Wavefront OBJ file of the C-alpha trace (Angstrom):
o trace
v 0.000 0.000 0.000
v 2.827 2.410 0.854
v 4.431 1.811 -2.537
v 1.145 2.460 -4.238
v 0.692 5.692 -2.358
v 4.207 6.836 -3.213
v 3.906 6.485 -6.987
v 0.323 7.782 -7.086
v 1.490 10.819 -5.149
v 4.307 11.234 -7.666
v 1.815 10.926 -10.530
v -0.263 13.754 -9.073
v 2.819 15.951 -8.738
v 3.965 15.229 -12.281
v 0.570 16.125 -13.705
v 0.772 19.485 -11.966
v 4.358 20.126 -13.052
v 6.367 17.495 -14.880
v 10.055 17.010 -14.154
v 12.599 14.653 -15.670
v 12.784 11.723 -15.788
v 9.034 11.260 -15.330
v 6.505 10.881 -18.140
v 2.738 10.905 -17.585
v 0.827 8.401 -19.716
v -2.762 9.325 -20.565
v -5.067 6.696 -22.023
v -4.645 3.005 -22.739
v -2.973 3.604 -26.112
v -0.139 5.562 -24.480
v 0.265 2.961 -21.747
v 0.286 0.087 -24.247
v 2.827 1.885 -26.447
v 5.109 2.515 -23.465
v 4.820 -1.101 -22.363
v 5.509 -2.385 -25.887
v 8.654 -0.230 -26.034
v 9.843 -1.618 -22.674
v 9.701 1.669 -20.846
v 10.018 1.544 -17.062
v 6.492 1.949 -15.666
v 5.948 2.727 -11.996
v 2.239 1.950 -12.065
v -1.097 2.143 -13.862
v -4.399 3.514 -12.585
v -7.710 2.598 -14.199
v -11.248 3.732 -13.475
v -13.509 1.102 -11.954
v -15.735 1.168 -15.053
v -12.832 0.625 -17.455
v -12.588 -2.924 -18.797
v -9.059 -2.483 -20.163
v -6.265 -4.685 -18.850
v -2.516 -4.435 -19.537
v -1.069 -7.103 -21.838
v -0.532 -10.351 -19.958
v 3.057 -10.650 -21.175
v 3.960 -7.313 -19.562
v 3.672 -8.684 -16.045
v 2.144 -5.371 -14.927
v -0.787 -5.042 -12.584
v -3.052 -2.054 -12.562
v -4.849 -0.446 -9.649
v -8.548 0.200 -10.038
v -10.107 3.197 -8.359
v -13.403 5.072 -8.764
v -13.332 7.157 -11.933
v -13.782 10.245 -9.756
v -10.276 9.666 -8.392
v -8.790 9.796 -11.882
v -10.800 12.910 -12.654
v -9.423 14.567 -9.521
v -5.884 13.718 -10.603
v -6.322 14.705 -14.268
v -9.239 17.045 -14.789
v -9.161 17.355 -18.601
v -10.459 13.782 -19.249
v -7.592 12.987 -21.637
v -6.931 9.870 -19.565
v -10.039 8.090 -20.953
v -10.115 5.977 -17.814
v -6.414 5.016 -17.693
v -3.369 6.837 -16.277
v 0.202 5.649 -15.986
v 3.537 6.916 -14.745
v 6.759 6.014 -16.521
v 10.397 7.042 -16.661
v 12.247 8.198 -19.750
v 14.614 5.608 -21.238
v 18.151 5.760 -19.827
v 19.579 6.578 -23.265
v 17.529 9.782 -23.695
v 20.624 12.015 -23.353
v 22.986 9.773 -25.346
v 23.168 11.498 -28.727
v 26.615 10.126 -29.581
v 25.475 6.565 -28.946
v 22.485 7.078 -31.202
v 24.710 8.327 -34.018
v 26.685 5.110 -33.836
v 23.526 3.021 -34.142
v 21.954 4.793 -37.111
v 22.309 3.488 -40.655
v 24.632 5.129 -43.142
v 21.694 6.701 -44.997
v 19.612 7.708 -41.962
v 17.344 10.766 -41.944
v 16.859 12.549 -38.597
v 14.992 15.648 -37.412
v 16.616 18.266 -35.175
v 14.489 20.661 -33.092
v 16.860 23.003 -31.234
v 14.346 25.409 -29.696
v 10.746 24.325 -30.210
v 8.768 26.051 -27.456
v 5.262 24.659 -27.937
v 4.418 21.195 -26.570
v 1.835 20.426 -29.243
v 4.311 21.371 -31.978
v 6.938 19.074 -30.483
v 4.479 16.183 -30.426
v 3.275 16.823 -33.962
v 6.855 16.886 -35.272
v 7.443 13.522 -33.609
v 4.325 12.166 -35.280
v 5.437 13.468 -38.685
v 8.914 12.036 -38.240
v 7.602 8.579 -37.411
v 5.144 8.639 -40.311
v 7.569 9.970 -42.944
v 10.627 7.836 -42.395
v 12.863 9.740 -39.984
v 14.936 7.424 -37.811
v 15.245 9.746 -34.797
v 14.232 13.151 -33.458
v 16.646 15.183 -31.337
v 15.434 18.098 -29.227
v 17.545 20.861 -27.736
v 17.469 21.424 -24.000
v 16.872 25.076 -24.819
v 13.348 24.236 -25.988
v 10.359 22.381 -24.592
v 10.731 18.761 -23.521
v 9.118 16.215 -25.879
v 8.040 14.332 -22.749
v 5.592 16.981 -21.540
v 1.995 15.752 -21.310
v 0.675 17.652 -24.334
v 3.697 16.693 -26.438
v 3.251 13.009 -25.607
v -0.446 13.290 -26.386
v 0.101 15.126 -29.693
v 2.688 12.573 -30.819
v -0.044 9.899 -31.028
v 2.363 7.290 -29.706
v 5.330 8.309 -31.870
v 7.349 9.326 -28.801
v 7.471 5.619 -27.926
v 8.235 4.364 -31.447
v 10.957 6.651 -32.795
v 14.218 7.211 -30.870
v 14.087 10.557 -29.036
v 17.090 12.373 -27.606
v 17.422 15.609 -25.642
v 20.732 17.483 -25.339
v 22.223 20.969 -25.535
v 22.725 22.504 -28.956
v 26.503 22.316 -28.943
v 26.514 18.590 -28.203
v 23.908 17.933 -30.892
v 25.915 19.828 -33.506
v 29.173 18.060 -32.639
v 27.504 14.667 -32.921
v 25.919 15.546 -36.271
v 29.215 16.742 -37.702
v 31.083 13.682 -36.468
v 28.279 11.482 -37.765
v 28.662 12.844 -41.294
v 25.185 14.343 -41.639
v 24.311 16.796 -44.382
v 22.348 19.414 -42.429
v 19.375 21.099 -44.092
v 17.847 24.035 -42.229
v 14.358 25.365 -42.753
v 14.109 29.159 -42.887
v 11.304 31.603 -43.650
v 11.455 34.418 -46.201
v 15.247 34.760 -46.350
v 15.872 34.205 -50.045
v 16.810 30.559 -49.603
v 16.095 28.073 -52.356
v 13.103 25.784 -52.543
v 13.379 22.120 -51.474
v 13.296 21.053 -55.141
v 16.476 23.047 -55.828
v 18.385 21.496 -52.927
v 21.614 19.706 -53.837
v 21.334 16.467 -51.916
v 24.404 14.309 -51.425
v 24.298 10.560 -50.718
v 24.467 9.493 -47.090
v 22.971 10.812 -43.874
v 20.686 13.837 -43.718
v 19.401 16.000 -40.871
v 16.402 18.318 -41.199
v 16.830 21.213 -38.740
v 13.561 22.910 -37.763
v 13.664 26.248 -35.959
v 11.402 27.658 -33.295
v 7.950 29.094 -33.836
v 8.982 32.708 -33.232
v 12.713 33.025 -33.915
v 13.294 30.368 -36.551
v 16.739 28.777 -36.680
v 18.859 31.541 -35.226
v 22.358 32.477 -36.342
v 24.076 29.510 -34.662
v 22.146 26.869 -36.580
v 22.017 28.822 -39.831
v 25.790 28.933 -39.866
v 26.008 25.242 -38.969
v 23.707 24.003 -41.741
v 25.085 22.910 -45.097
v 21.975 24.166 -46.906
v 19.018 26.418 -46.106
v 15.618 25.926 -47.725
v 12.259 27.642 -47.547
v 8.841 26.433 -48.606
v 7.536 28.592 -51.478
v 4.457 30.629 -50.590
v 2.449 33.493 -52.018
v 3.974 36.972 -51.552
v 7.052 35.481 -49.919
v 5.178 34.525 -46.768
v 5.383 31.099 -45.152
v 2.130 30.307 -43.336
v 3.347 26.954 -42.055
v 4.172 26.355 -38.414
v 7.186 24.129 -37.597
v 5.221 20.882 -37.491
v 3.463 21.511 -40.814
v 6.734 22.585 -42.394
v 8.452 19.450 -41.104
v 5.814 17.291 -42.798
v 6.281 19.041 -46.149
v 10.073 18.908 -46.002
v 10.266 15.325 -44.737
v 8.035 14.206 -47.597
v 10.169 16.096 -50.118
v 13.407 14.769 -48.646
v 12.072 11.216 -48.747
v 11.207 11.680 -52.434
v 14.578 13.202 -53.266
v 16.472 10.538 -51.312
v 14.624 7.812 -53.199
v 15.600 9.441 -56.502
v 19.186 9.566 -55.283
v 19.208 5.843 -54.582
v 17.654 5.053 -57.976
v 20.254 7.165 -59.782
v 23.059 5.185 -58.134
v 21.676 1.783 -59.194
l 1 2 3 4 5 6 7 8 9 10 11 12 13 14 15 16 17 18 19 20 21 22 23 24 25 26 27 28 29 30 31 32 33 34 35 36 37 38 39 40 41 42 43 44 45 46 47 48 49 50 51 52 53 54 55 56 57 58 59 60 61 62 63 64 65 66 67 68 69 70 71 72 73 74 75 76 77 78 79 80 81 82 83 84 85 86 87 88 89 90 91 92 93 94 95 96 97 98 99 100 101 102 103 104 105 106 107 108 109 110 111 112 113 114 115 116 117 118 119 120 121 122 123 124 125 126 127 128 129 130 131 132 133 134 135 136 137 138 139 140 141 142 143 144 145 146 147 148 149 150 151 152 153 154 155 156 157 158 159 160 161 162 163 164 165 166 167 168 169 170 171 172 173 174 175 176 177 178 179 180 181 182 183 184 185 186 187 188 189 190 191 192 193 194 195 196 197 198 199 200 201 202 203 204 205 206 207 208 209 210 211 212 213 214 215 216 217 218 219 220 221 222 223 224 225 226 227 228 229 230 231 232 233 234 235 236 237 238 239 240 241 242 243 244 245 246 247 248 249 250 251 252 253 254 255 256 257 258 259 260 261 262
């Protein structure tokens, strides 16, 4: 009972204000995805009217409580009758190790300063859907493990490798890993994605923040800068929408590159 009270108390605190290494899981889909990815779960709460059970192979037991208890803990009803508390994977900060594991033609997404949780989650979802092998977030931005980011990722945060580190470490690892870095800018006279000179090998799409874009540090670090053509030179796309467009275009161009080498 004491153990149960300890982690439930921690769950309540993390819902109010999340801190590393904790991750709040809302809904059975998030819990199942975390379990399937072998995340370390401290516990699962389910409403007494919820018929869901964790997978038998997981060895996890859930605690059932009146649904009013869950509503007191999480008042926005995103839990859909199930709440869990997990810890981030131990390798979350290991960018260098990730670089060593990626294939020689890997595509990754870099988000140095994304400040909006929903944007972070949507970028994760786009990355998982459009072939990126990892997403790396800067410590200077929002954590991809915040509740709204996890929710907006639709489970992608559990499926695609996610790393969080400071910008300098990320850049060093990308350079040592041999990535061609492509930065997305807005209205700065950069070429369109179709005009990008793409070399064989590894590629990194660098997506700037909602308000400030890439910033001088990352602009200077990138091998190429691209902008999405728009009427009157304006780019109406937020970072997540832009990431979807550019990931799709990069996937198409990379496929053409492979075909030209055959």
